[in-house]
C-alpha positions, 0 to 999 in steps of 0.5 A, spaced: 250 530 625 246 532 621 249 529 614 248 523 618 240 523 618 239 524 611 241 517 609 237 514 615 231 518 613 232 516 606 233 509 608 226 509 612 222 512 606 225 506 602 223 501 607 215 504 607 215 504 600 217 497 600 212 495 606 206 498 601 208 494 595 209 488 599 201 488 601 199 489 594 197 483 589 201 483 583 196 480 579 192 487 580 195 492 576 191 498 576 189 500 569 189 507 567 183 506 562 178 503 567 172 507 567 174 510 560 171 508 553 175 503 550 179 504 544 175 504 537 177 498 533 176 495 526 179 488 524 178 482 520 174 476 522 179 470 524 175 465 520 172 470 515 178 475 513 174 478 508 169 480 513 171 486 519 168 486 526 168 493 529 167 494 536 162 500 535 158 493 533 158 491 540 154 497 543 149 496 547 151 490 550 156 488 556 162 483 552 169 481 554 174 482 549 179 476 550 186 477 548 189 470 546 195 467 541 196 460 539 203 461 542 201 463 549 202 458 554 197 461 559 191 461 554 191 454 554 190 454 561 183 459 561 181 457 554 177 450 557 174 455 562 172 460 556 170 454 552 165 451 557 162 458 559 161 460 552 155 455 552 151 459 557 151 465 553 151 470 558 154 475 555 158 475 548 165 474 548 170 477 542 177 474 541 183 478 539 188 473 536 194 478 538 201 478 534 199 471 531 199 468 525 191 467 522 193 459 520 196 458 527 190 461 530 185 458 527 188 450 528 188 453 535 181 454 536 179 448 531 183 443 536 181 446 542 174 449 541 171 456 540 169 460 545 168 467 542 162 470 538 167 473 533 175 472 533 178 477 530 186 478 528 191 483 531 197 481 527 201 487 529 199 488 535 196 495 535 189 494 537 193 491 543 197 496 544 191 501 544 188 497 550 195 497 553 196 490 553 202 488 555 202 480 555 196 475 554 192 473 556 188 480 558 181 480 558 177 487 558 169 487 560 166 493 556 159 495 558 153 498 553 156 505 553 163 501 551 166 503 557 172 498 560 169 496 566 174 491 569 181 488 566 183 481 568 190 480 567 193 473 566 188 468 564 180 467 567 180 462 573 173 460 574 174 464 581 175 470 577 169 469 573 164 467 578 167 472 584 169 478 579 166 478 572 160 475 572 157 480 579 159 485 575 156 483 569 149 482 572 150 489 575 152 492 568 146 488 564 141 491 569 
């Protein structure tokens, strides 16, 4: 009789885990980097390969690191929102052209607009790996001390910008 209860107990545990999983939003994958120092990096500026941008340059500012690529379909969805928002100059946006050819990234920005204060290249994906990027677009809101405060997985939407990112930026800029 006791042996028959073991599979029943395992089944109940499995159902509980499944029920918990179904209540979670699949777009909100917690990042282990939230609350930790952003990885330091230095990369060539896309528009001027002989110049470098360093994440250290942003210390003292609240800024957004937006990973994108010319081959990314979902990046096209968020790009007009970023282009329009960049006009407000509320905070700096740094683009990380992830695993892309420079020429393709430059054409993409020329055709669709450039919302970035700086666009840097990450041809081999090492910077993205350090940030835990597993798909583009992903964005990281980084505070004045260089600590990651928010991670947006997938395209930035008007709702996410208005309801999550901007309120957090206002709080961090105080």
